[in-house]
RODRENTOR-474999 format. One line per field, with one value per residue (C-alpha): residue in three letters; x, y, z. Coordinates in pm, 1 decimal, m for minus. Each point is the difference from the previous one (the first is absolute). Layout:
residu = [ALA ...]
x = [X ...]
y = [Y ...]
z = [Z ...]
***
This chain:
residu = [MET ASN ILE LYS GLN VAL VAL ALA SER LEU VAL LEU ALA ALA GLY THR ALA LEU PRO THR VAL THR LEU ALA GLU SER PRO THR ILE LYS ALA ILE LYS ASP ARG GLY THR MET LEU CYS SER GLY HIS ASN GLY SER TYR PHE GLY PHE VAL GLU VAL ASN ASP LYS ASN GLU TRP LYS GLY LEU ASP ILE ASP LEU CYS ARG ALA MET THR THR ALA ILE LEU GLY ASP PRO THR LYS ALA GLN ILE VAL PRO LEU SER TRP ALA GLN ARG PHE PRO ALA LEU GLN SER GLY ASP VAL ASP ILE ILE ILE LYS ALA THR GLY TRP THR MET GLY ARG ASP THR GLU LEU GLY LEU GLN PHE SER ILE PRO TYR PHE PHE GLY GLY ALA GLN PHE MET ALA HIS GLY ASP LEU GLY ILE THR GLU ALA LYS ASP LEU GLU GLY GLY THR ILE CYS VAL GLU ALA GLY THR THR ILE GLU ARG ILE ALA ALA ASN TYR LEU GLN SER ILE ALA VAL GLU HIS THR MET VAL SER TYR GLU LYS ALA SER GLU LEU ARG ALA ALA TYR LEU ALA ASN ARG CYS ASP SER PHE VAL ALA TRP GLY PRO PHE LEU ALA VAL LEU ARG ALA THR GLU LEU GLU ASN PRO ASP SER HIS VAL ILE LEU ASN ASP GLN LEU SER ASN GLU PRO ILE SER ALA ALA MET ARG GLN GLY ASP GLU GLU PHE VAL ASP PHE THR ASN TRP MET LEU ALA ALA LEU LEU ILE ALA GLU GLU GLU GLY ILE THR SER GLU ASN VAL GLU GLU MET ALA ALA ASN PRO PRO ASN PRO LYS ILE ALA ARG LEU LEU GLY ALA GLU PRO GLY MET GLY GLU ARG LEU GLY LEU ARG ASP THR TRP ALA LYS GLU MET ILE ALA ALA MET GLY ASN TYR GLY GLU ILE TYR]
x = [617.9 m268.5 m136.1 249.3 278.6 m83.7 m12.8 314.8 220.7 m137.4 59.7 387.3 46.2 m91.2 161.2 365.5 m60.1 m147.7 272.9 125.9 m178.9 m230.8 m370.5 m190.7 m123.9 m326.2 m290.7 m166.5 323.9 68.9 m352.4 56.5 341.9 m127.2 m338.2 208.4 m245.6 m172.7 m334.3 m104.7 m366.9 m207.9 m368.5 m328.2 2.4 233.0 55.0 153.9 312.8 136.4 m124.2 m115.7 m98.4 44.9 m142.0 232.1 m59.7 306.1 57.8 121.6 38.4 163.6 m66.4 78.7 315.5 110.4 m78.3 214.3 260.8 m1.0 m19.2 356.2 146.0 m74.3 m2.5 204.9 m278.5 m352.9 m145.8 m31.6 m277.9 m299.1 m318.7 m336.5 m305.3 m149.6 m301.8 69.6 m211.8 209.3 391.8 61.5 m228.6 275.9 291.4 m48.4 m89.6 319.0 m152.3 220.8 342.4 m133.1 m243.7 86.0 m326.8 m61.1 14.7 m46.0 214.6 m257.8 m17.7 m294.7 210.6 352.9 m190.5 m293.8 68.4 354.0 169.3 314.9 70.8 301.4 91.5 m244.4 46.5 m290.3 m218.7 m372.1 m354.4 m369.3 m212.1 m271.8 m105.1 m305.6 m224.3 106.0 m331.2 m131.7 246.6 138.9 342.7 m16.3 m128.9 m282.6 m173.4 m38.3 m303.1 m253.5 234.9 57.3 370.9 172.8 317.2 200.4 m76.3 299.2 193.9 26.1 m121.5 m353.4 28.7 193.9 m252.8 m295.4 185.5 87.1 m372.6 m118.8 229.8 m113.7 m400.1 m39.9 m297.7 83.4 3.2 276.9 33.2 297.2 142.7 198.5 234.2 129.1 m135.0 m314.0 28.7 133.3 m341.7 m226.7 120.7 31.4 m364.8 m103.9 m59.8 154.1 62.6 302.6 287.8 229.5 357.5 369.4 99.3 279.5 m215.6 m220.7 194.0 172.1 m341.0 m141.2 303.6 29.2 m292.3 m336.4 m68.6 m114.0 250.6 m160.1 m333.4 114.8 98.3 237.9 m162.5 249.8 m110.5 363.1 m167.0 348.1 325.9 177.1 310.4 m0.1 245.5 46.3 m127.6 146.4 m85.1 60.2 332.4 281.5 183.2 267.0 m223.7 m136.3 389.3 21.5 m308.5 81.2 365.2 m148.4 m193.9 311.7 207.5 m220.8 m63.6 371.2 91.2 m296.8 204.7 358.8 m99.5 69.4 m197.5 m76.3 217.8 308.8 m24.7 282.1 188.1 m19.0 44.6 323.1 117.5 m186.2 20.2 m45.1 22.7 m396.9 m75.7 289.0 m144.0 m368.5 109.5 200.3 345.0 72.8 m141.5 m218.1 m334.4 m121.0 148.5 m178.1 m354.7 97.0 55.2 212.5 227.6 m85.5 m381.8 m86.8 209.9 m165.3 m357.3 119.6 93.2 m312.9 m267.5 161.0 6.9 m327.5 m45.4 43.6 m229.8 m265.6]
y = [5087.1 231.1 28.8 317.8 m251.6 m293.9 209.4 173.1 m299.3 m165.8 262.1 72.6 m362.8 m23.3 345.9 m203.3 m262.1 220.0 m13.1 327.0 41.9 255.8 m118.0 109.9 348.5 29.2 164.5 157.2 143.7 105.3 186.7 167.4 100.1 126.9 179.2 155.0 m88.2 m296.0 m28.5 m147.4 m140.4 253.8 m30.3 197.0 180.1 m143.6 m311.0 81.3 m83.9 m137.8 219.8 354.3 371.1 243.0 350.2 148.9 m265.2 m179.9 m391.4 m169.2 m335.9 m303.5 m116.3 372.0 3.1 m380.6 108.8 318.5 m235.9 m153.2 307.6 67.8 m313.5 41.5 407.2 133.6 231.9 m139.0 321.7 m143.6 m266.5 85.0 m128.5 m98.7 9.2 m372.1 m168.6 m374.4 m107.1 230.8 m102.0 m325.3 79.5 300.5 m165.3 m219.0 301.4 199.4 268.8 m87.9 m186.7 m166.3 m57.0 58.6 36.4 m221.1 m265.8 m394.1 m269.3 m222.2 m321.9 155.3 249.7 m152.0 m269.4 156.7 416.9 m6.9 104.3 m77.0 92.3 135.6 m143.6 110.6 338.1 m70.6 m195.8 61.2 m104.5 136.5 74.5 144.8 353.0 16.0 299.2 m17.3 67.9 m345.4 m181.4 m241.1 m125.2 m321.6 m8.9 m278.9 282.9 161.1 m254.2 221.1 324.0 213.6 m65.5 278.7 m102.8 206.1 m164.2 m135.2 m179.5 m406.8 140.3 14.4 m365.0 m72.4 137.8 m158.2 m358.2 27.2 143.5 m306.5 m207.6 63.9 51.8 366.8 139.2 361.4 237.8 158.7 294.1 120.9 332.7 110.8 259.2 m10.2 338.4 m126.4 m331.3 247.4 192.5 m282.9 m138.5 361.0 52.4 m346.1 m142.8 m266.8 m186.7 m137.3 81.9 m287.6 99.1 m87.0 47.7 149.3 313.9 0.1 8.5 330.1 130.6 m42.6 87.3 356.5 67.8 m58.7 256.8 m229.6 m336.4 m158.5 51.6 m316.6 m332.2 m207.7 m348.7 m287.4 m208.1 m25.8 m71.7 m80.9 33.1 109.1 37.2 403.3 28.0 217.0 m101.0 47.7 m112.5 m378.3 m60.3 290.7 m234.1 237.4 298.2 m273.3 m21.9 312.1 54.4 m283.0 138.3 358.5 m173.0 m182.1 273.6 186.1 m286.1 m87.1 364.8 m15.5 m310.0 135.8 312.6 205.2 336.7 331.9 188.2 m266.5 m114.3 187.8 m84.8 m338.5 0.8 130.2 m156.2 m385.0 m198.8 m299.8 m153.8 m65.3 408.9 99.8 m192.9 121.9 360.5 4.8 18.6 m364.4 14.8 m227.7 56.8 279.0 m193.7 m317.5 201.5 236.7 291.7 170.6 m143.2 252.7 m61.0 m123.8 269.3 290.9 m159.4 m75.7 374.0 149.5 m210.1 m171.8 m432.0 m195.3 80.1 391.3 m59.9 m157.8]
z = [m4793.0 m133.3 m382.5 m95.9 176.7 m243.8 m330.2 122.0 100.6 m332.4 m260.7 195.0 m61.6 m354.2 m97.8 131.5 m257.1 m308.2 m278.5 m131.9 m317.1 m180.6 m50.8 m315.1 45.1 141.8 m243.7 246.7 174.0 m350.6 m77.2 360.0 m53.6 m346.3 126.8 279.4 262.6 137.6 m13.9 384.3 106.4 242.3 84.3 m54.3 331.0 328.6 80.1 391.2 64.0 m382.9 m238.0 96.6 m105.6 265.1 23.1 m222.3 m265.7 48.8 m22.7 308.6 177.0 m24.1 m354.0 m129.6 182.7 m144.3 m324.6 41.9 88.3 m323.3 m149.9 132.8 m68.2 m376.0 m42.4 294.4 124.8 199.4 m110.4 m364.7 101.6 m136.3 187.7 m219.4 215.9 m27.8 111.1 131.5 m281.6 m256.6 107.8 m146.3 m338.6 42.3 44.0 m353.9 m198.0 151.6 115.1 336.2 22.6 297.4 295.2 326.9 177.8 288.6 m240.3 87.9 m143.4 m116.5 m219.5 m209.5 m76.9 m56.3 m229.0 m173.5 m45.5 m155.2 251.6 217.9 348.7 252.0 325.2 273.2 131.7 259.0 140.4 117.8 41.2 m79.1 295.0 116.5 211.5 125.5 187.9 398.7 100.1 m136.5 255.4 m218.1 m18.2 m275.7 m265.7 71.1 175.2 m363.3 m54.5 m198.7 m45.3 m301.1 m67.0 m229.2 m250.3 m237.3 m355.7 m218.8 301.7 112.2 313.8 m90.7 m80.2 244.7 281.4 m204.4 98.6 269.9 120.1 m171.1 185.2 314.9 m131.6 80.4 m243.9 m110.2 m257.9 m171.8 m171.5 m211.1 m98.5 m267.9 233.3 334.7 102.3 m121.8 194.3 330.4 m36.0 m11.8 346.5 195.4 m168.4 187.1 m332.4 34.4 364.6 m107.4 m242.7 m92.4 m171.6 57.2 381.3 m25.9 m181.8 268.0 252.8 m130.8 m100.0 341.1 184.3 m228.9 m131.5 193.1 220.5 286.0 m34.4 274.5 m183.2 m206.7 20.3 m205.8 92.9 70.6 m324.1 m236.5 m339.0 m194.4 63.0 m376.4 m100.8 m177.6 m310.5 m225.2 m388.2 m365.8 m299.2 m120.2 m217.5 86.0 297.3 4.5 162.6 242.0 70.6 48.5 187.8 289.3 7.7 63.9 312.4 86.6 32.2 232.4 254.3 m16.1 78.6 262.5 182.6 m81.4 167.3 m307.4 4.4 m217.5 285.2 m8.6 m382.5 m174.9 324.1 m22.2 m372.5 37.5 269.1 m6.5 254.9 m161.7 m335.5 m20.2 72.3 m253.2 m275.9 85.5 43.8 m336.6 174.4 m173.9 m339.4 m158.0 163.0 m263.2 m302.6 62.4 m6.6 m259.5 262.5 154.9 287.5 254.7 m79.0 341.6 177.1 m184.6 50.0 375.1 45.1 m170.9 144.1 306.5 66.7 42.5 344.1 m54.3 m267.2 215.1]
***
């Protein structure tokens, strides 16, 4: 059973046992409703596959679409998501100051962030770890061969520390150079100012496959430096917003497991094949009231954005 099946199964089981109560209103959801827009984290450039800006200055990617799904659940319209460009270092201060409502931006759920930064995290929606990519003409496949090399990394991420610790553990002497923007890091690597650059493995895979002119000239090394759960980050103290975020993600996973798609969701809501789908899509009342939302919030979200698999 994969992680999506595990999460969906646990959430479905929990959903059948929940009492029919109305939760206290989330201050964050109230602020979003009063404002009429939801403030979501973007990036200061493109983080390929997750938070990107295309040549028409339009946002796209997994994390962007999850923010739009959440916006639809709260406001009924994905276009009411407002994307705020942020560097890695800016994301948590921006959340704490209220400049954004939530961070959905390839963010690892770590103990330090959870216990020291005044943050709360959702259930994981992705798992991924840091890896190195190197120029193919170096003829290397493992990090031990980076001895004496220059390694570039994006500033303000846990990856810089993870990479340094890993290279120390295998006794590889190196020079680490950090860049504030992903575009600067990419330019430095392509200009051969770095022998390698270290980043999140899924990002490297998308970058290599879709953005580099000659993918075969670049090698993602075999070493897996970490395997982090990736979650949405929220301000401490708004438990109702955490509950909503967890159920928003769970609804997308459940929809995928149950075969509910953007194409068939209206029909499934009109003729639900079983009680759990009836509850999920609002044909049976209760799911909205518990979260301070419309009973049809999940149906509207899936109709607009699709299930988790469609978004992915």
